[in-house]
C-alpha positions, -999 to +999 in steps of 0.1 A: +489+112+014+452+116+012+433+129-018+397+135-028+380+137-061+346+152-070+325+134-096+296+154-110+267+133-123+275+124-159+240+112-167+207+118-149+173+102-157+138+107-144+116+075-145+082+063-136+071+026-136+035+014-140+013+003-124+025+016-090+038+049-104+071+045-086+091+077-093+129+077-091+161+093-105+191+075-118+226+090-116+258+077-133+294+087-125+327+082-143+353+071-117+382+068-141+401+096-124+408+074-094+443+059-098+444+022-107+450+000-076+441+026-050+413+018-026+386+043-018+386+050+020+353+068+019+328+079-007+295+098-005+267+108-028+256+143-021+224+159-032+209+193-023+174+196-008+154+229-009+126+237+015+093+222+003+061+244+002+027+234-011+009+201-007+039+183+008+050+210+032+040+189+063+054+156+051+084+136+062+102+120+033+122+087+032+150+092+007+167+060-004+198+054-025+203+021-043+231+006-064+219-005-098+229-041-102+213-049-135+192-029-160+162-043-179+144-028-209+109-036-200+109-036-162+125-021-132+163-025-126+176-050-100+187-029-070+207-030-038+198-007-010+228+014+002+214+041+025+181+057+036+174+090+053+143+105+068+140+143+062+114+169+070+099+188+041+111+220+057+148+209+058+172+226+035+208+218+027+231+190+015+221+154+021+250+128+023+247+091+015+274+066+021+284+047-011+320+036-001+316-001-008+299+005-041+325+030-054+353+005-045+336-022-065+332+002-094+369+011-093+379-026-093+353-036-118+342-007-140+319-029-160+296-032-130+292+006-127+255+010-137+250+040-115+228+049-084+191+052-081+173+075-058+137+072-047+114+092-024+084+080-005+063+096+022+058+080+057+027+062+044+046+048+014+033+072-013+059+075-041+070+112-047+088+127-076+122+138-062+116+174-075+084+176-054+105+166-023+128+196-030+157+176-044+179+195-069+190+177-101+214+186-129+189+212-142+193+232-110+218+259-101+255+248-107+265+251-070+236+228-060+238+200-085+243+165-072+278+149-072+298+121-057+330+126-036+356+099-031+385+100-007+415+077-011+451+073+001+480+070-022+501+041-011+535+050+006+553+024-016+540+041-047+550+075-036+585+064-024+591+046-057+581+076-077+604+099-057+633+074-060+629+072-098+628+110-101+659+113-080+678+088-101+668+106-133+681+139-119+714+124-108+720+107-141+713+139-161+745+160-165+731+184-191+719+214-172+694+225-198+679+190-201+677+188-164+660+221-162+635+211-188+627+178-169+623+196-136+601+221-152+580+195-168+576+175-136+568+206-116+542+216-142+524+182-140+526+180-102+514+216-098+484+210-121+474+178-103+478+195-068+456+224-079+430+201-092+428+181-060+428+212-037+401+229-057+380+198-057+384+193-020+370+227-010 
């Protein structure tokens, strides 16, 4: 059984650091929906890019995604580079960055989840505000806001154990009304969960 969950950005920051005026955005995600003990098979950070006009219209941008390892109050955070993409200013659409290893670490050790950082530079190394590169943040249209998607498989042993337990409960229940209530309750929970997963995978 394979499932996916969408995680909208819970927090988003715009920051600049002196003296180099390094622009960047930080995104934080709550991964608590992922079942405990389940490994993420793939995870991506996705952000929408609009076509750029104006002073940067002929530029090529290097967009980098970092894992934030440690935050500091008076200086830049400690970072680990996860993925980089080169895109034309005229490109438009969703950009995808692989964050599988990082998401697995966050699931196993939630205390290490300090978010992702995104930075944009031109080919000559000039730091650009992500907005000027056409990247849409949480203040943009709802259907273009950044998010993270995680895919994982539910273990067969877990599924089989759950089914067996349900079967035993039904066999042991001789009261039809009680049984009907139990089945209704299980169906309701399962139905809601399935709907949530299907809607999020679209």
